[in-house]
Steps between C-alpha positions, in 0.01 A plus 500: 500500500604857431544726806378859524851643558611342171208661316581840652861464381378422148279811510785715630759402239267519201332828581814682610637412156185628328506810719851584380379473139215742573741735678699519177181570299394770748836674490529477121143622436403726793177611330376142473312503831360141485857375553501660845204291609660181370830586670321558828301179456813289458676644804189492718464133412867441579447676836203274565726203438749629758219555753374149437844358571524681836301226672807407705522858632137602544174313552446236229141602425582869494789450256282300260208747529734796439670327211171396339353849536804659333481249214136594441586871509775432243240340274282810544793722403549295182131544421527876558798509263281341234230765556764774472628340178157535339444851635220394736441625853727305734282298745675596824182468708428147379862399557498631858170323573626169358828525691326586825243222452766234444685610815179473703403168344840339552508624860151366571578153364833492683407619850121473529431189293815310408430384143778463245247425226309824562825698506574363153150596383528855638845546348385361163194726479712803587738414217215429258341846530784724371593253224138474386478881492770511231320261263265762344808710422718237335202346319374832361536586132813708564639226724457226240725691260791463743666153507608553861141583599370185332758301692406676825133413444577130451727490806240684711235241415742221591582666833131537579441133417787385721377709795149356463635144487726567797213635712268211418779247564575656839133493604436136404842373612651397165863392542494435869562697815605867501703673767626852556858387432456238227271464199397163362644406162191609304487845661876542464474426127224760461705760688802437275271534198378835637858620548576414137177658372554816708845545349363436151221753557765752604700425184184546291463848649866563419425407137208743505732773627762426233235514226362830634847658529596383151182654360576827676852505354358431153248782543775739608689414181198627304465833683665836447699596811419871485128509426385156614317435172594224256829519312579448131553126547152457645355724229637288214395181677144627544475628143616167359233325707230743384602463135471122531157530666376740232625274221305214655178686589497802271445727802670840459718672754646849507837644594596849615852628432570791738784750511523775764524851361779723629655230714856586398442861605386383845808283540737773379333786684402341831717192531446126467308482829232725348502285187455184705211662687341592168522138382346373822219756486414415143500127583248565776290720273488242222426214737206692645332520158563142388268204549563168670689284254676791326879495525708816542871455430798731493671422172808706588593857591183712481321255272201296617271250335154372590358166385119483512343159429161488330520868403421665167680800352217732605501370858878533514475862385244570773736362766786707356284809531419419862869458583579841346214668686614352831861605428391859445291497817787364710742754350262783590489385863868417549845661485516730197862395439393147415228523238376163382423504129506215250446414139322172433471278193217249478505188283286187475601144420390375158542163329773659286708551814462134589737369764748784460464741794777722367274592205230618738752702702626657176143594404442662840832686463387642164187635669714634788721697258186643339383619844840665555486663158152638568617688808555246782286444812248312289430161351479369145378169361663278242272424209661272243429570136195303383567197283402543132187317378548139390462581130782758518724254681429236231569747222829606660602138540417429137704802386797387702468150353505639144800720572685203644 
């Protein structure tokens, strides 16, 4: 049979090791707050293991009650880390109630009614609650997209099943006699399984964290450092995707090519800090007039571009007008040194553009230059020359054939 001190040693070694891993994650990514809960959970559990092993120093029952209560609180901390990961309200109240209830229950069935089986049931239920609370999170639509979350869901179900089996076995006496110092072989096997599953559940959360941090790094690679909007790389990626969608569905989309008027004069006359502030202000202005799903990107310098899915040329021109009106309003209210003005070219995807986003950007640039030529602080649309009628195209082809 496996003794309780041996189990506490297994807990201590494994969760101190996991705690050190989470310490590294916390120090490397200080803004990733769920890691703090997982770090605390590992070290609280390790502390519970130490308390459980102090039976030779303090009262045997008290050491096991204290150790068990700390292990349950560690499980609650892990659950709270999962809630923090998904941006939900951290259930501190529930965790405190569960921890307090397990302390009372273990004490009652140790000093009032001495029942090892009921202590196992109380401990199991207290562990079940925080783990069950995480299931709606990891099994949600957003959770299922994360491989670590899918793994955490499977492991959580297995842990719940083992705790249920363990409680029933303790109540009906499966495996033989139980004592406060030794478990029977069946119970010892279940406890070892729970140690393994708890570690695996922790590793699943670590995989979730790695996937989240990798996504954040990828997103940062697609953002402009100064303005916080998308960068040129993201712009070209999005335009290629939209061209492919339009080729498949025939749905149009529009693009705005934007160039700030007088930006060089702001940089030369007031310094680069004023120029940077101008870029940031315009980014905020443009974002305020765009719709959900539209993409604003800084193409470089004082040049911006907007990709608008499902948008016609007329609708794109209307949005361009709104951006200009908002720019003028902001300029009238703000520092006169930094006047936000822009010229905008509007172009729409056509089947002739196909899967070549650079052609659409070139068309929007042509319209942008027309807006500049007409006096700046305005927009212009790109209207390609109409195709000749079919009979003229056939006649031209026939003429070329004869000449050849």
